[in-house]
C-alpha positions in Angstrom: 185.7 48.0 87.0 185.3 51.6 87.8 185.7 52.7 91.4 182.6 54.9 91.2 179.5 53.7 93.1 176.4 53.8 91.0 173.0 54.6 92.4 170.4 51.9 91.7 167.9 53.0 89.1 165.0 52.2 91.4 166.3 54.1 94.4 163.9 56.7 95.9 165.3 60.2 96.3 163.9 62.1 99.3 163.5 65.9 99.1 163.2 68.1 102.1 159.8 69.7 102.1 159.8 73.4 101.6 158.6 75.7 104.4 155.1 77.1 103.9 154.8 80.4 105.6 151.5 81.2 107.5 150.6 84.6 106.3 147.8 84.9 108.9 149.9 84.7 111.9 148.6 85.6 115.4 146.2 88.1 113.9 143.8 85.4 112.7 143.5 84.1 116.3 142.8 87.5 117.6 140.2 88.2 114.9 138.5 84.9 115.5 138.3 85.6 119.2 136.9 89.0 118.6 134.1 87.5 116.3 133.2 84.9 119.0 133.0 87.6 121.7 130.9 89.9 119.4 128.5 87.0 118.5 128.2 86.2 122.2 127.4 89.8 123.1 124.8 90.1 120.4 123.1 86.9 121.6 123.1 88.0 125.2 121.6 91.4 124.3 119.0 89.8 122.1 118.0 87.4 124.9 117.8 90.3 127.4 115.6 92.3 125.1 113.3 89.3 124.5 113.0 88.6 128.2 112.3 92.3 128.9 109.6 92.3 126.2 108.0 89.2 127.5 107.9 90.7 131.0 106.8 94.2 130.3 104.9 93.7 126.9 105.3 97.3 125.8 102.5 99.1 123.9 102.6 102.4 122.2 101.4 105.5 124.0 98.3 106.8 122.2 97.5 110.5 121.4 94.1 111.9 120.5 92.9 115.4 119.9 89.6 115.4 121.8 88.6 119.0 121.6 89.7 122.1 119.6 88.5 125.7 119.7 89.3 128.1 116.9 88.1 131.6 117.6 90.2 133.6 115.1 91.8 132.8 111.8 91.9 135.9 109.6 94.4 136.6 106.8 95.1 140.2 106.0 98.0 141.4 103.9 99.8 138.1 104.4 99.4 138.4 108.2 97.5 135.6 109.8 95.7 136.4 113.1 94.8 133.2 114.9 93.6 131.9 118.3 93.6 128.1 118.7 93.2 126.0 121.8 93.3 122.2 122.0 92.9 119.3 124.4 95.2 116.3 123.5 94.7 113.1 125.6 97.8 110.9 126.2 97.0 107.3 127.1 99.6 105.0 128.5 98.2 101.5 128.1 101.1 99.7 129.7 100.7 98.0 133.1 104.4 97.9 133.9 105.9 100.8 132.1 105.8 104.5 133.1 106.8 107.4 130.9 108.8 110.5 131.8 108.0 113.4 129.4 111.1 115.5 129.9 110.5 117.8 126.9 107.3 118.7 125.1 107.4 121.0 122.2 104.1 121.8 120.6 103.7 123.6 117.3 100.7 124.7 115.2 101.3 124.3 111.5 99.2 125.5 108.6 100.0 124.7 104.9 103.5 123.5 106.0 104.2 126.9 107.7 104.8 127.0 111.4 102.5 129.5 113.1 103.7 129.3 116.7 105.7 127.0 119.1 104.9 126.4 122.8 106.8 124.5 125.4 104.5 122.5 127.7 105.5 121.5 131.3 107.2 118.1 131.7 105.5 115.4 133.7 105.5 111.7 134.6 102.8 109.3 133.4 102.1 106.2 135.4 100.8 102.8 134.4 97.4 102.7 132.6 96.7 106.4 133.0 95.5 109.2 130.8 96.9 112.7 130.8 95.7 115.8 129.0 97.8 118.4 127.2 96.2 121.7 126.6 98.4 123.8 124.2 97.1 127.3 123.2 98.3 129.2 120.2 97.5 132.9 119.6 98.9 135.9 117.9 99.9 136.7 114.4 102.3 135.3 111.9 103.5 136.0 108.4 101.8 133.5 106.1 102.7 133.4 102.4 100.2 131.6 100.2 100.0 131.3 96.5 98.6 129.0 93.8 97.0 125.9 95.3 97.7 126.9 98.9 95.8 130.2 98.4 92.9 128.3 96.7 92.7 125.9 99.6 92.6 128.7 102.1 89.8 130.4 100.2 87.9 127.1 100.1 88.4 126.5 103.8 87.4 130.1 104.6 84.1 129.7 102.6 83.4 126.4 104.5 84.5 127.9 107.9 86.6 124.7 108.6 90.4 124.8 108.5 92.9 121.9 108.2 95.5 122.6 110.9 98.4 120.4 112.0 99.6 120.2 115.6 103.0 118.7 116.0 104.6 117.4 119.2 108.3 116.9 119.5 109.0 114.9 122.6 112.0 113.7 124.6 111.0 110.8 126.9 112.4 108.2 129.2 110.8 104.9 130.2 110.5 103.5 133.7 110.6 99.7 133.9 110.2 98.9 137.6 112.9 100.8 139.4 115.0 101.3 136.2 114.8 104.3 134.0 116.1 103.8 130.4 116.5 105.6 127.1 116.3 109.1 125.8 113.8 108.6 123.0 112.6 111.4 120.7 109.3 110.5 119.2 107.4 112.9 116.9 103.6 113.2 117.0 101.5 114.7 114.2 97.8 115.5 114.7 95.9 116.5 111.6 92.7 118.2 112.7 89.7 119.9 111.0 88.6 122.9 113.2 85.5 124.9 112.7 85.9 128.7 113.2 83.7 129.8 116.0 83.4 133.6 116.2 81.4 133.6 119.4 84.2 131.9 121.4 82.4 128.6 122.0 84.2 125.3 121.5 81.3 123.9 119.4 82.1 120.3 120.6 79.4 118.8 118.3 81.3 120.0 115.3 84.6 118.5 116.3 85.4 114.8 116.1 88.1 113.2 118.2 91.1 112.7 116.0 93.9 110.2 116.4 97.5 111.2 115.9 100.4 109.6 114.1 103.5 108.7 116.1 107.0 108.3 114.7 109.3 106.8 117.4 112.4 106.9 115.2 
């Protein structure tokens, strides 16, 4: 007999399992925690916005041009001589929100060319109130027209009615109770048809109140 001990054929051989390295490490835990915090913050902000909306129910401020007087609009040698005055009503329909108009830039534009810019005085508008802006534009400005633009001017001159845009660039803040929030910069565009009145009268019967478009973003 041999002195060697034989291993039974049905014996089970055990192997030490290999070590599997966790490539994520502590970074995964930190990232997961960050995601949880981020989701929580988003939910809290969303709920806060929803609650504020339910409380204050904000509505857009409305702008209308209610009167316009054009007493001069003559083009000579590419120089436009003009005199335009307007009344623009600003209606705040909100019962719990006031508006601070910190900056009001008003511009008269004709055929995509700016004629003049005026800065109107800032003011605060309370709940459910109406304010009136009265910008006036007068002087002369280089106006280069050709092709379709020149044809449109000739047609408007013949009719005595001119299509003029009035643009308002605003910087506003909102007052919610005792809290003032935001620095919003809405843009207001008013497209008006104004009849030239050589005698200086406003000719209110010839002007129809015109709503303005508002871009809050």
